[in-house]
N, C-alpha and C positions, 0 to 999 in steps of 0.2 A: 339790572339792579342787583346786588349782592347776594351771593347764595346764602341762604338762613344758616348754616351750616358754620361757613366764615364768621360768621358776626361772633362769633365766641373767642376769636382771636383780638378781639378789638379792644383798646383799652377805653375808650370813650365810647358809650352808647347813646345814640339817638333816642327819642321817644318813637319811633318809627322802628328802629331797631327792635328795641323792646316789645312792642307792639307784636312785630313780627313772632317774635321767639315766644310769647305769651301763646299765641294763635297755634304756634306750630308745638308747644307743650300739651295743649289741649288737643291737636290731632292724631298725634303719637300714643298719647295716653288712649286714645279712642281705638286707635289700630289697637295696641296691646290686647285691650278687653276684647275686643273682636275676637283676635287669636288665641285668647285664652291664656295669655302669658302671665304666668304669676309672680315675675320676677320684674315688673315693669318698671322703669326709670324715666321720670322726666328726661326733656332734652336739657333742662338747665334747672337745678334744683330750686324749689318755690322761694326757698328762704333768701338765695342769692338774688334771683330774680327780685323780690321784694325790696330788698337793699339797693340793688341798681335803681328800682322805678323811684326812690326813696330821695335820689340822688339828683334827678333831674330838676330843672328849673320850668317855669310856669309854662314856658312855651313849648318846650319837649313833652312838659306832662300832658299838654292839651293834644299834642299828635299819637301820645300814647294812649290817650283817652278814647281817640278815632278809632284806634285799633280794637279797643275795649267791644264800641260799640257793633264793630263787626262780629267781634266774637260772640256776643249775646242774640246777634242777628242769627247766625249761622246755629245756633243751639234751638232757638224756638223754631225755625224754617226744618230743622231737621226734624223733631217733634211733629210739624203739620205733615212732615213728607211722609212719615212714619204712620200716620192714622190714613193718607192717599192710598199707601201702598197695600195696606190691609184692606181697604175701601177696592180697590181693584180686584184686588186677588177674590174678594166676597162677592163682586159681581159676576165675574167670570165663573164662581162655583155655582150661582144661580143660575146660569146659563146651560152650564155643562150639566147640571141634576136635571131639568127640565129634559135635556138630549137623552141622556143616560136611562131615565125613568122613560123615556120612549121608546127607547130602544128593547128593554125589558118587556114592554106593551106589545112592541111588533114581535117580538119570539115568543109571547105566551097566545095572541092571535093565530100565528101561523100554526104553530103545535094543535092549538084547537081544531082549527081548519083541516085537519088531517086527521082527526079522531072520527070514529062513524057517530051518524048521528044519534043513535041511541044511546051512545056511552059520553057524549061531549059533557063535561062539567061546567056549571054554571063559572060566566066570568066573572070574577072577584071586583067589587065595586071600585078598588083601591085601583086596580088594572084601567079601568076606563078613565078614571081620574088622571092618571097620569099617561094616558095615550096622548098622540098627536090632535085627537079629535078636540080635548079642551080648544084650540083654537079654530074651530067651527064656529061661524056665526052663530048659528041657533044654540050650541052648547051654552050651559046656564053660565059657566065659569070661563066664558070666553072676553068678557071685557077684564076682569081680574088677571087673568092669566096674560091677554096682550098687555097689560099696564106693569105688568111685571119682568116681563122682558125686556119691554122697552126700556123702564127707569132703569132696569140694571145695565143695558147696552151704554146709555146715554151717561150714567153714573161712572162706568168702568171707562169711558174715554174723558171725561171731566177729570178725573183723577190721574189717569195716565198723560193726558197734556201738563196738567200742574208737574207731575215727576220730572217731565221731561224738561220745562222749566226751570224748576230747581235747581236740578245737574246743570244746567247751561249757566244757571247762575253763579255757581261755585267754580266753575270753571274762569267765570268771567271776573270774580273777586280775587282767585288765586294769581291770575296773570297780571292783574292791575296792583295789587299789593305784593306781588313776590311772596307768595304763601301757598306754594303747591301742596303741601301736605295735605291741605283741607279737603283735595278732591276725596280722601277717605270718606268723607261723609256723604259722597255721590249713592245714588241707588242705582244696587246692581239689578237689570232688568230679564236675568235668566232665569229664574223662576216665572216669573209673568209671561215671558214669551214660551215656556215651558206648557204652560197653562194654553196660551192664546195657540199653539199648534196642536195641542190635545183637542180642543175644543172644535179647531178647524175639521182635524181628522175625523172626529166623531159624526159631525154634521155631514162631511162627504161620503163617509161610509154608510149612513143611514139613507142618504140620499139615494146613492148608489144601489142599496139593495133594494129599496121600497121600488126605484125604476125599471131594475132587471126583473123584478117579479120573485125576488127573493123569499121577501116577505109577502104573504097571501094578502091579497086585496081585492076589493072590485073594481074593476076601471074607472068608475067615478070616484071611490073613496081613494084609490093611488093617486089620482089627478089633484084632487083637494089636498092629499097630504102634504105633496112635494111643493105644491103653492103655500103651504105653510112653512115649509123648511128655507124656501127660496125667499119668504118675506118675511120671517122671523128670526130666521137663524142662518144666515148667509157668516160666510168668513168675515173673521176680523181681521183687519189689514191695518197695523200700525207703523208701516215701513217709511210715511211721511209726515208721521208726526212729531213735530218739534216748534219751536218761536218763529217767526220769519225774522228774517234779517234785518229790518227796519226798527223790530223791538229791540234783538239783540243790541243795534246801534246806540238806541235812546238809553238803553241800561248801560253799557259803555260809557257814554257821555257823563250820566249821573255818578259813577264811580270816580270820576275825576274829581279830587280834593273832598272825598268822602260825601258829597253834597247829597247822595240818595240815603246816606242815614242820619241825615239833619232834618229831614222835610217832617214837619208835622202834619198829624190830621188822618196821614196813611203811610203805606209802604209804596214806595214806588216802584221799587223791584217787583215784590208781590204782583201788584197792580198790572204791573207791564208782561212780565214773563210769564207768571203762572197760571193767568186767565185768558181764554181765549175768547 
């Protein structure tokens, strides 16, 4: 397919040409906004583009409108991806906070254990409430705590999978319709990966310090805390999370002749690629 930039040299434009130009305009404007470019210029002036669109016959106008459906789809799905990106970050933060507060509790318990019995300060209620002991079955907060971390982990993976499906859908659309610039709308996983790495490192650090005896616990408490970490705070691995090839192939076939954007009642791309 002809490179989008070479289209501007054509004397006559098809609906497909103008559709690709329209979406490229949107993509480059978005790129400029991301980069804070105050002198953003469209790929082609809007007034000129509209003049060219008005000159299309009915057949070519219908083809142009196919691309407008793609344009609208990208806009809606970008907003959905933004919500899930924030959701994934939030769920990681919830898991991180449980761990970081547990680290503070372990530091405090160890500090208290080293003080003479006559001089020991009382353990603040907040320290007890934020320790790994809330994951002991006899603790009053056990069920609530387990629900929170279990749901946080599940919600994170749900959002992460959706984001991978969203990115893959943009790659497929860009390739099928010759509009590579739409990949600017893909989600960057750098921030999420950093959060995942930090969570995994903190989990390992806390587990190692309890295991080695750096944090003072009785043998029984030590055993139970290690069980809690291994059961509820095991490492997060996203290396294999992606839509399977059979789903990718299914969407590829639906993109032919814009079938995916003409199906009523549901969004097939969303239901195939975004939901595990």
